[in-house]
C-alpha positions in Angstrom: 97.2 111.5 91.5 98.4 107.9 91.2 102.0 107.4 90.4 102.7 105.0 87.4 105.0 102.1 88.2 106.9 100.0 85.6 108.1 96.7 86.8 110.5 94.6 84.9 111.8 91.2 86.1 114.0 88.5 84.5 113.8 84.9 85.7 115.8 81.8 85.1 113.4 78.9 85.2 114.6 75.4 86.1 113.2 72.5 84.0 110.2 70.5 85.3 109.2 73.1 87.8 106.1 75.2 88.7 106.2 78.4 90.8 103.9 81.3 91.7 105.5 84.5 93.0 104.9 88.2 93.5 106.4 90.4 90.8 105.6 93.6 92.7 104.6 94.3 96.3 102.1 97.1 96.6 103.0 99.7 99.3 100.5 100.0 102.1 97.6 102.4 101.6 98.3 102.5 97.8 95.9 101.7 94.9 97.2 99.2 92.4 95.9 98.9 88.8 97.5 96.5 86.4 97.0 97.7 82.9 99.5 95.7 80.7 101.5 92.5 80.9 104.4 91.9 78.5 106.1 88.6 78.5 109.3 87.9 76.5 110.3 84.4 75.7 114.0 84.2 74.7 115.5 82.0 72.0 115.6 78.4 72.9 112.5 78.1 75.1 110.9 76.0 72.3 107.3 76.7 73.6 108.2 74.5 76.7 107.7 77.4 79.2 104.1 78.4 80.0 103.2 81.6 81.9 99.9 82.6 83.5 99.1 85.7 85.6 96.8 85.0 88.5 94.5 87.1 90.6 93.8 85.0 93.6 92.7 81.7 92.2 91.4 83.4 89.0 93.5 83.4 85.9 93.6 86.9 84.2 96.3 86.5 81.5 95.5 84.9 79.3 91.8 84.3 80.1 92.2 80.6 79.3 95.2 78.3 78.7 98.7 79.8 79.0 101.1 82.0 77.2 104.0 80.2 75.4 106.6 81.3 72.8 110.1 81.1 71.5 112.0 84.3 70.7 108.8 86.3 70.8 107.1 88.9 73.0 103.5 88.6 74.1 101.5 91.7 75.2 98.2 91.6 77.0 96.1 94.7 77.9 94.0 94.3 81.0 92.6 96.3 83.9 92.9 94.7 87.3 92.7 96.8 90.4 94.3 94.3 92.8 97.7 92.6 93.0 98.3 89.7 90.7 100.9 86.8 90.8 102.7 85.4 87.8 102.8 81.6 87.6 105.3 79.7 85.4 105.2 76.0 84.4 108.3 74.5 82.8 
């Protein structure tokens, strides 16, 4: 039976930067299913930070555009069976 994994990361994002990174490395011979993405924007981001979750070159969260906010939490429910990579644009 698959073992559930909860991954939480906090990032400090420099101004005027773009970066894609791996938030979780799937162990060899394991199956990975991403079911939920929760992004928290702290006070002061002023909608200037954009976040996307990518699967290869395809964008999966959100389906179009990007996620932005200021002192809010955004939740997306999805079902992706391969590793994804967050991308931020500041």
